[in-house]
C-alpha positions as CSV (number, residue, x, y, z in Angstrom):
1,M,47.4,-87.0,69.6
2,I,45.4,-84.2,68.0
3,R,46.5,-83.2,64.3
4,K,45.8,-79.7,63.3
5,R,44.4,-79.6,59.9
6,S,45.4,-76.8,57.5
7,G,43.0,-75.4,54.8
8,F,39.8,-73.6,54.7
9,T,36.2,-74.6,55.8
10,L,33.4,-74.5,53.4
11,I,31.9,-71.6,55.3
12,E,35.1,-69.6,54.9
13,L,35.1,-70.3,51.2
14,V,31.4,-69.2,50.7
15,V,32.1,-66.0,52.6
16,V,35.1,-65.1,50.5
17,F,33.1,-66.0,47.3
18,A,30.3,-63.8,48.4
19,V,32.5,-60.8,49.3
20,V,34.5,-61.1,45.9
21,S,31.2,-61.2,44.1
22,V,29.8,-58.1,45.8
23,V,32.9,-56.2,45.1
24,T,33.0,-57.4,41.5
25,I,29.4,-56.2,40.8
26,I,30.0,-52.9,42.5
27,G,33.0,-52.4,40.2
28,V,31.0,-53.3,37.1
29,I,28.3,-50.9,37.9
30,D,30.8,-48.1,38.6
31,L,32.5,-48.8,35.4
32,S,29.4,-48.6,33.3
33,R,28.6,-45.2,35.1
34,L,32.2,-44.0,34.2
35,Q,31.7,-45.1,30.6
36,R,28.5,-42.9,30.3
37,I,30.4,-40.0,31.7
38,F,33.1,-40.3,29.4
39,K,30.8,-40.6,26.4
40,L,29.0,-37.4,27.5
41,R,32.2,-35.5,27.9
42,S,33.4,-36.7,24.5
43,A,30.2,-35.5,22.8
44,A,30.4,-32.1,24.6
45,D,34.1,-31.8,23.4
46,E,33.0,-32.6,19.9
47,I,30.2,-30.0,19.9
48,K,32.7,-27.5,21.4
49,S,35.2,-28.2,18.6
50,H,32.4,-27.6,16.0
51,I,31.6,-24.2,17.6
52,Q,35.2,-23.3,17.6
53,Y,35.6,-24.4,13.9
54,G,32.7,-22.2,13.0
55,R,34.2,-19.2,14.8
56,E,37.6,-19.8,12.9
57,L,35.8,-20.1,9.6
58,A,34.0,-16.8,10.4
59,V,37.1,-15.0,11.3
60,A,39.2,-16.4,8.4
61,N,36.6,-15.6,5.6
62,K,35.8,-12.2,6.8
63,N,32.7,-12.3,4.5
64,G,30.2,-11.7,7.3
65,A,28.6,-15.1,6.6
66,A,26.8,-16.6,9.6
67,Y,28.0,-20.0,10.7
68,N,25.2,-21.9,12.5
69,V,25.5,-24.9,14.9
70,N,22.3,-26.7,14.7
71,L,21.6,-29.1,17.7
72,S,18.5,-31.0,16.3
73,G,18.0,-34.4,18.1
74,S,21.2,-36.3,18.3
75,V,22.8,-34.6,15.2
76,V,25.0,-31.6,15.3
77,K,25.7,-29.7,12.1
78,L,28.0,-26.7,11.2
79,S,26.6,-24.8,8.2
80,A,26.8,-21.5,6.4
81,D,24.4,-20.3,3.6
82,G,23.0,-23.8,3.3
83,A,26.4,-25.5,2.9
84,E,27.2,-28.1,5.5
85,F,30.8,-28.0,6.7
86,S,30.8,-30.6,9.4
87,R,28.5,-33.2,11.1
88,Y,28.5,-35.0,14.5
89,Q,26.0,-37.7,15.1
């Protein structure tokens, strides 16, 4: 009488573990790439809001002052006549 054994062989378990590991590594790499993209978009949105704020100040004050957005290094400053209004780092 031949008994059929249920279960998995060691080879099957190793193959499944390898496939799961590869899929997990690919997912982690993709998530880190997405995180960099979202950080970049967030910084771009912040700079855009600084520019919009400067535009709104110029229109609201009607005094002809120039509002400057300074993009030096990793710091973004909105200033007019030497006074700093907002800063993003």
